N, C-alpha and C positions, 0 to 999 in steps of 0.2 A: 587297400582301403581308399575311400574317396579322397583323403588328404593328398594322395599322390596325384590325383587328377587336378587339384587346385593349384599346383605349382606353376610359376612363371606365366607363360602365355595362357594356359587354360584358366588361371585365376582371372586374368583380364577379361576374357570372354564371359565368364560366369558373373563377374561383377557388372559387366555391361548389361547382362540379362536382368540383374536385380535393379540396376539403375533405370533400365527401360520400364520396369514396373512402377518405379517412383514417378518417372516422367509421365507415364500413361495415366496414372491416378489423377494428375492435374490437367490432363488434356481435355479440350472441349469436345463436344459430340461431333463437331464438323472438322476435327483435326485431319490434315492430310497425312498420309503415311510417311514416316521418317525412314532414314536408312536402316535403323535398327530399333524400331519401337513405335510408341504412341499407337494410335488406332488406324488400322487399315481401312476401317469403316466404323460407323457408330456402334460401339459395343463389341467390335471384333478386333482382337489384339494379336499381333504377329511378331515373333522373334526370328530374325534371319540368321541362319547358321553360316559358318565359315564355308567358303567355296573351296574346300579342300577334301582330301580323302579322310575317312574316319580313322583317328589315331590319337595317341597321347599328346602330340604337339598342340592339338586344339581341344584337348579334354573331351573328345567325342562330340563336340558341339558343332555339327556340320549340317544337320537337317533343319528345315524350317519347322517351328513349333508355334502353337497359338491357342487361343481360347476365345469363346463366345459367351457373353454375359446376358442372361435373360432376367426376368423379374423374380424368378424363383430360385434359379441355380445356374451353374456354370458348366459348360462342356469344354473339355480339353481336347485338342486335336494334335496328336503325337506328343511325345514326352522327351525326345532327345536320346543321345547315344550312350549315356552312363547314368547311374543313379544320381550323381552330383548334378548333372544337367536337369534332371527331373526335379530335384530338390530346389534348384534355383528358379525353375519355372513355377513351382508351387509357391515359393516365397513371393515371386512377382505377382501372382494372382492375388495373394492375400493383401498386397499393397494396393491393389486396384479395387477390390470388392470384399465385403464380409460374407457374401453368399457362399454356400457350400458348392463343392464340385460334385455334380451328380452323375456325370458321364466322362469317361476317358475313352477317346476314340483312337484306335490304331489304324492307320491307313494301309499298312502292309507290314510284313514280318521281317523287314531289314533292321539290323541292330541299331543303326543311327536314328531310327524313328521310334523305338519302343523300349529300349533298355532303361529309360527313366520312369517306367510305369510304377516301380516299387515306391517311389516318393508319394504316390497317391493312395497307398493301401492302409496307412495308419497315421495317427496324429504325429507320431514321432518320426515317421518316414525312415524307419530303421532298415538295414539291409536284409533282415530276415524277420519280417513282421509277424508271420503266422496269420491265422484267420482273423478277419476284422469285419464284423457284421455291419459296421457303419461305413464301410468303404464304398466308393462310387461303383457304378456298373461299368465294366470294361467291354467295349464293343469293337468288333472287327468283322471282316469277311468270314463267311462260313468255312473257307479253306485256310484261314490264317493259322489255326491251332495245329493242323497237320504239318504245315510247312515249318512252323516254329519248333515243333517237337523234333523234327528231323535235324534242325540246325542248332538247337539249344546247346549241345555239347561243344560245338565249335565257337559259339558266342562266349560261353563261359571260359573256354581256353584262351580266347583272344583277350578278354578282359583281364585275366590273370597274367598272361604273358606280356601284354603291351601296356596295360594301365596299372598293373599291380593291384587289381580289385578282385577279391575273392567273394563271390556271391553266396549267400545262404541258399538252402534248398528251395525256398519258395520266393526268391527274389526276382525270378523271371516270371512275370505275371501274364497269365493267359486270359482271354476274353471270357466273360460270363454271359454275354449276349452275342449271338452270331447273326449276320445279315446274309440271307440267301440271295435276295435281289435288291429290294429297297426297303428302307425303314424311316419313318418320321419320328423325331423325338421333340418334345416340347419343353423348353427351358423356362416357361412362363412368358406368355405374350411373344414368344419367339420360337419358330419351328425350323428345325434343321432336317434336311433330307439326306440320308446316307445311302449311297448307291454302290452296290457291289458290281464289279465288272468281270466279263470273261477275261481269260488270260491275256495280259498286255505287258506292262512293265514287269509285273510278277503274276503269279497265279492267284493272288489274293488282294488285288487293288480295291480300295474303297475311296470314293470322293465324298465331300461334305459340302452342301449348299445351304447358305443362310438366306431364307426367303425375304427377310426384312430388308436387307441391304444388297441382295443379289451378289453376295460374295461366294466365290467357289474356291474351296480348297481342293486342288487337283492332286495334291501330294506328288508322287513321282510319275504320275501320268504326264506331267509337264516339268521339264528342266529348263531353266533360263541361265545362260552363260556356262553352267556346268554341263559337260558332255552328257547326253542321255546314256543311261546304263540299262542294258537289256538283260533281264533275268526271267523272261517269260516267253512271249511270242511276238516276233516282229510284225507279222501280219495282223495279229490281234491288236497290237498297239496302234498301228496305222488306222485300223477300223475304229478303235475307241476314240482316237483323236477326231475323226470325222463326225462322230456323234457328239462329242463334247463341244465342238465348234458351233453346234446349232443351239446351244443353251443361251438364254438371256442372262448375261453376266456383266456386272459393273466393275467388279474388282476380282482379280484372280490371284491366288496364293499358290505358287508352285512348290514342289517338294524341296527344291534347291534353287537359290537365286532370288532376285528382288521381286516383290509383288508388282503387278501391272494393272492398269486400266485400259490398256490397248488391246481389247478383246474383240474378235478372236485372232487378230493379226499377230499377237505375241506367240501363238503356236506355230506360225508359219516357218520360223527358222528351224525349230525342232522337226517339223514335217519335212523340210528339205533334207535334213540329215537322215532321218529314218527311211524316207522314200528313196534317197540315193543309196543307202545301204541295201535296201531291198532290191533295187534295180541292179546294182553292181554285183551283188552276191548271186542273183539269178543268172546274170551274164557269165560269171565265173564258172558256175556249175554247168551251164550249157556248153561252155568251151572246154569242159573237162579239166579244169584246174583242180589240183588237190587243195585240201583245206590250207595247207602250209603256203601254197602259192597264192591262194586268195587272200590270206592274211597279209602277205608281203605286198600285194598289188592294189588292194582296195584302199583308197585314201579316205581321209576324213571329209574332204570337201570335193566331191566329184562335180562335174558341170552342173551348176545350179541356176535357178531363175533369178537369183540375187547374189550379191557378193558373198564370198565364203565367210562364215563366222569364225572368229578366233575363240574356239571352244577352250575352256579350261579342262585339265585332266585328260587330255586326249591320249597321252602316253600311258596313262594308267588303265583306260577303259576301252579305247577303240579296237584294239586287236581282240580283246575279249568279246566285244560286240560282234565282230566279224565271225569269230568262232561259233558263237551262239546262233547267228543268222544262218551260217552254212549248215550247221547240224539240223536246224529246223526246215530249211528249204530244199535240202538235198533230195528228199522224197515227197515233196509237196504235191505232186500229181496224184499220189495215192491217198491223199488226205483231203477232206472237205475244208474249205476256208472257214476260219472262225466266224461265228455269228455274233453280232453285237446288237442287243436290244436297246433302243433309245431309253434313257432314264426319264423318270417323271420330273416335271419342272419343279 
């Protein structure tokens, strides 16, 4: 049950999320982004998750979540890694504005970004709400549902085993609106462009761009401080980054790590890591290293154009990234390079 999630440190993080809502409610329209709250831009609110692996020690609150307020309604962008995180986010929104939530946007189907969806399906935010005609529309990439369906049993098992949370049969919420390429949604005097991407970080990545403030929610297409995690296509991710960097962005909200106004330079460090991984994995394959040898030899920070970054969670994710890169690149001569269409501004 969620009570298990609210013990000790998880309680402090969720209380911080609620406190953020209180602070944001009193923030001026020109507030600078704080470490965990206030406005990233006028009408754009962001909660920074812990730079840790998803687990009970942090209550599943590790992904960045946020919401954008229009004159008519609110759009939520990712809901966190447990129902309790989603409930805290919903409470924070209610402290900022009385407007209803009309859209819940899931940027991809990883558990730390979408298991809080259930909090937005009914007024009571119960763990098994059943049908609710008044619920907001849930939006994701057209490939999101297929990926989530394949992984749902594992997510349920992890929540039960690690968090002590038993979800009801409808508590993992699927999208009601799918994005094939791009979609504009109007919150009332505020338009967001949702862009679905070819396989990159995952096979169902979605970015969100607020035209009024030129704020870009990249989600996990960009990691800051947290080591990038590959669950899609390394070549596709590098291609997507090249397209993203051409966008006119004032504020960027990554999937993990602090927000930034240093655009597009903030992407360069991640680019160094991903391009280094691409180059070194190709070299290992050309030199006929086995996958085990490649994992042992490919470092986190190969020769770079700038000093190596002290990435967090390298022990957890780097070897896995090498494994995924090797599997993708081993036969790349037989496959076309992934094509990436530039998004609409």
